[in-house]
C-alpha positions as CSV (number, residue, x, y, z in Angstrom):
1,X,113.6,120.6,95.7
2,X,113.6,123.3,98.4
3,X,112.5,121.1,101.4
4,X,111.8,117.6,102.4
5,X,108.0,117.9,102.4
6,X,106.1,116.3,99.5
7,X,102.6,116.8,98.3
8,X,100.3,113.8,99.0
9,X,101.1,110.9,96.8
10,X,104.3,112.3,95.3
11,X,106.7,110.1,97.3
12,X,104.6,107.0,96.7
13,X,104.5,107.7,93.0
14,X,108.2,108.0,92.9
15,X,108.7,104.8,94.9
16,X,106.6,103.0,92.3
17,X,108.6,104.5,89.4
18,X,111.9,103.6,91.0
19,X,111.0,99.9,91.7
20,X,109.6,99.5,88.2
21,X,112.7,101.1,86.6
22,X,115.5,99.3,88.4
23,X,114.1,97.3,91.3
24,X,115.2,99.5,94.2
25,X,112.6,99.4,97.0
26,X,112.5,102.6,99.1
27,X,111.3,102.4,102.7
28,X,108.4,104.4,104.1
29,X,110.6,107.2,105.6
30,X,113.3,107.9,103.0
31,X,112.1,111.3,101.9
32,X,115.3,113.0,103.1
33,X,117.4,110.5,101.1
34,X,115.4,111.2,98.0
35,X,115.7,114.9,98.5
36,X,119.4,114.8,99.0
37,X,120.1,112.6,96.0
38,X,117.7,114.2,93.5
39,X,118.2,117.9,94.3
40,X,120.9,118.4,91.6
41,X,118.8,116.5,89.0
42,X,115.7,118.6,89.7
43,X,117.7,121.8,89.5
44,X,119.3,120.9,86.2
45,X,116.0,119.8,84.7
46,X,114.3,123.0,86.0
47,X,111.7,121.0,87.9
48,X,110.2,122.3,91.2
49,X,108.9,119.2,92.9
50,X,109.1,115.4,93.0
51,X,105.6,115.3,91.4
52,X,106.8,117.3,88.4
53,X,109.7,114.9,88.0
54,X,107.5,111.8,88.1
55,X,105.2,113.4,85.5
56,X,108.2,114.2,83.3
57,X,109.5,110.7,83.6
58,X,106.2,109.2,82.6
59,X,106.0,111.5,79.6
60,X,109.4,110.7,78.3
61,X,109.3,106.9,79.0
62,X,113.0,106.7,79.0
63,X,115.8,108.9,77.9
64,X,118.6,110.7,79.8
65,X,116.4,112.0,82.6
66,X,115.4,108.5,83.6
67,X,119.0,107.4,83.6
68,X,120.1,110.4,85.7
69,X,117.4,109.6,88.3
70,X,118.4,105.9,88.5
71,X,122.1,106.8,88.8
72,X,121.4,109.3,91.5
73,X,119.4,106.8,93.6
74,X,121.6,103.7,93.0
75,X,124.1,102.8,95.7
76,X,127.5,102.4,94.1
77,X,129.4,101.5,97.3
78,X,132.3,99.2,96.4
79,X,135.9,98.4,97.3
80,X,138.6,95.9,96.5
81,X,138.3,92.3,97.8
82,X,135.2,93.2,99.7
83,X,134.7,90.8,102.7
84,X,137.8,88.8,101.4
85,X,136.5,85.3,101.9
86,X,134.4,85.2,98.7
87,X,137.7,85.8,96.8
88,X,139.5,83.1,98.9
89,X,136.7,80.7,98.0
90,X,137.0,81.6,94.3
91,X,140.8,81.0,94.5
92,X,140.8,77.9,96.7
93,X,137.6,76.1,95.7
94,X,135.9,77.4,92.5
95,X,138.9,77.9,90.2
96,X,140.3,74.4,91.1
97,X,136.9,72.8,90.3
98,X,136.7,74.6,87.0
99,X,140.3,73.5,86.2
100,X,139.5,69.9,87.1
101,X,136.7,69.9,84.6
102,X,139.3,70.8,81.9
103,X,137.4,73.8,80.7
104,X,139.1,75.7,78.0
105,X,137.2,78.8,78.8
106,X,135.4,79.8,82.1
107,X,133.0,82.8,82.2
108,X,132.4,84.9,85.3
109,X,129.7,87.5,85.8
110,X,130.1,90.3,88.3
111,X,126.5,91.8,88.6
112,X,126.1,95.4,89.7
113,X,129.8,95.9,89.5
114,X,129.8,99.7,90.0
115,X,133.2,101.2,89.2
116,X,134.9,97.9,88.6
117,X,136.6,96.9,91.8
118,X,135.0,93.5,92.0
119,X,135.7,92.3,88.5
120,X,139.2,93.5,88.7
121,X,139.6,91.8,92.1
122,X,138.4,88.6,90.4
123,X,140.9,89.0,87.6
124,X,143.8,89.6,90.1
125,X,142.8,86.4,92.0
126,X,142.7,84.5,88.6
127,X,146.2,85.9,87.8
128,X,147.5,84.6,91.2
129,X,145.9,81.2,90.7
130,X,147.3,80.8,87.3
131,X,150.8,81.8,88.4
132,X,150.7,79.1,91.1
133,X,149.2,76.4,88.9
134,X,150.9,75.7,85.6
135,X,148.0,73.7,84.3
136,X,145.7,76.7,84.8
137,X,147.5,78.7,82.2
138,X,145.5,76.8,79.5
139,X,142.2,77.9,80.9
140,X,141.0,81.3,79.7
141,X,138.9,83.2,82.2
142,X,136.5,85.9,80.9
143,X,134.9,88.3,83.3
144,X,131.9,90.4,82.5
145,X,131.0,93.3,84.7
146,X,127.5,94.8,84.4
147,X,125.7,97.7,86.0
148,X,122.6,99.8,85.3
149,X,124.6,103.0,85.4
150,X,126.5,104.0,82.3
151,X,128.5,106.5,84.3
152,X,130.1,104.0,86.6
153,X,130.8,101.6,83.7
154,X,132.8,104.3,82.0
155,X,135.0,104.5,85.1
156,X,135.3,100.7,85.3
157,X,136.4,100.5,81.6
158,X,139.1,103.1,82.2
159,X,140.4,101.2,85.2
160,X,141.9,104.4,86.7
161,X,141.6,105.0,90.5
162,X,142.9,107.6,92.9
163,X,144.9,106.8,96.1
164,X,141.8,107.0,98.3
165,X,140.0,104.4,96.2
166,X,143.0,102.1,96.1
167,X,143.3,102.3,99.9
168,X,140.0,100.6,100.3
169,X,140.8,96.9,100.5
170,X,143.9,96.8,98.3
171,X,147.2,95.7,99.8
172,X,150.4,97.5,98.9
173,X,151.8,94.4,97.4
174,X,148.8,94.0,95.0
175,X,148.9,97.7,94.1
176,X,152.6,97.4,93.2
177,X,152.0,94.2,91.2
178,X,148.7,94.9,89.4
179,X,148.8,98.7,88.8
180,X,150.8,101.4,87.0
181,X,150.8,105.1,87.6
182,X,148.4,106.9,85.3
183,X,150.6,108.8,82.9
184,X,148.1,111.7,82.8
185,X,148.0,112.1,86.6
186,X,151.4,110.6,87.6
187,X,151.3,111.6,91.3
188,X,147.6,111.0,92.0
189,X,146.1,108.1,90.1
190,X,146.8,104.5,89.2
191,X,145.6,102.3,86.3
192,X,144.9,98.6,86.3
193,X,147.6,96.8,84.3
194,X,146.6,95.5,80.8
195,X,147.1,91.8,81.7
196,X,144.4,92.2,84.4
197,X,142.1,94.4,82.3
198,X,142.3,92.1,79.3
199,X,140.1,89.5,81.0
200,X,137.3,91.9,81.7
201,X,134.6,93.6,79.7
202,X,131.8,95.9,80.9
203,X,128.3,96.3,79.6
204,X,125.1,97.9,80.8
205,X,122.4,95.6,82.1
206,X,119.3,95.9,84.2
207,X,118.8,92.9,86.5
208,X,115.0,93.1,86.0
209,X,115.4,92.3,82.3
210,X,116.5,89.3,80.3
211,X,120.1,88.1,80.6
212,X,120.0,86.3,77.3
213,X,122.4,88.7,75.5
214,X,125.0,88.1,78.2
215,X,125.4,84.4,77.4
216,X,126.0,81.6,79.9
217,X,128.4,81.7,82.9
218,X,130.2,79.3,85.2
219,X,130.2,81.7,88.1
220,X,128.0,84.6,89.1
221,X,129.0,87.2,91.7
222,X,125.8,89.0,92.8
223,X,126.9,90.4,96.1
224,X,125.1,92.9,98.3
225,X,122.5,93.5,95.6
226,X,119.4,91.4,96.4
227,X,118.9,93.3,99.6
228,X,117.6,96.3,97.6
229,X,114.8,94.3,95.9
230,X,111.4,93.1,96.9
231,X,110.7,89.4,97.6
232,X,109.0,89.1,94.2
233,X,111.8,90.7,92.3
234,X,114.4,88.6,94.1
235,X,112.6,85.4,93.1
236,X,112.6,86.5,89.4
237,X,116.3,87.5,89.5
238,X,117.4,84.2,91.0
239,X,115.3,82.2,88.5
240,X,117.0,84.1,85.6
241,X,120.4,83.6,87.1
242,X,119.8,79.9,87.5
243,X,119.2,79.7,83.8
244,X,122.2,81.8,83.0
245,X,124.6,79.3,84.7
246,X,126.2,76.4,83.0
247,X,125.9,72.9,84.6
248,X,127.6,72.9,88.0
249,X,127.7,76.7,88.0
250,X,128.3,78.8,91.1
251,X,126.4,81.7,92.6
252,X,128.2,83.9,95.1
253,X,126.0,86.3,97.3
254,X,126.8,88.8,100.0
255,X,127.4,87.8,103.5
256,X,123.9,88.9,104.7
257,X,122.0,87.5,101.8
258,X,120.2,84.2,101.5
259,X,118.1,82.6,98.8
260,X,116.2,80.2,101.1
261,X,112.9,81.9,100.8
262,X,113.2,82.9,97.1
263,X,114.6,79.9,95.2
264,X,114.8,76.1,95.3
265,X,117.0,76.0,92.2
266,X,120.3,76.0,94.1
267,X,122.1,73.9,96.7
268,X,124.1,75.6,99.4
269,X,127.7,74.6,100.1
270,X,129.4,75.7,103.3
271,X,133.0,76.9,103.0
272,X,134.1,78.0,106.5
273,X,133.8,80.9,106.4
274,X,131.0,81.8,104.0
275,X,128.6,79.8,101.8
276,X,128.2,79.5,98.0
277,X,125.4,78.2,95.9
278,X,125.4,75.8,93.0
279,X,122.7,75.4,90.4
280,X,120.9,72.1,90.6
281,X,121.9,69.7,87.8
282,X,118.3,68.7,87.2
283,X,117.6,72.2,85.9
284,X,120.0,71.7,83.0
């Protein structure tokens, strides 16, 4: 795309495609963002305009071009122990509750997990909790990370990060305890240790589609994700998540996110700082 000007209707047609494909809602004046993120995709596909791209996407109805576009437009911002207090809540409140219920297996879902920092952070907290609580050793914790992007999931599965990525939210003590130097890039990259990785699995999922194949969970982390969806899509996502939770299950959202206008299927619990949500028992 050579400049930011679009023919009439091109930008609106692309907005409709993107929302239908992955739920991302573009504002009225995001033309420059679209141009900057899709320039490489258009060049590689030998397309001269946004309109040509939309027509091509409609013709193919899926395939690699669609995935490239969604990946280019998705926000994959993430870092270790983001906002910190949700992980404190998980350690100090959620895990003790799951343990008190004598669960043999607890399942955690990290939705829109990007390159894996959140699920691995959850696994590290689990490791710390079990080290401090002998009874917790008998409770297996399984963590499922999902994302719409196959590219970021490949990075998550590898669990290998450079020094810059590790500097974002990870303490020196945790890096020393939970990582080893990547043998292929000894001086530059680190890999999550096997005992942290073994709790995790990663699979591709679109939050606009059914969650049935993922199974049921005791905790869902869906943080800083709902802000990108329309009100109608938020309502549907929250309804599906309520039904993906086991009795007494927890939903953890981002600090700026609230479900008040979109769902009456959860109760809010204040944690000082932060809040969490629990699925109402009557739904089960």
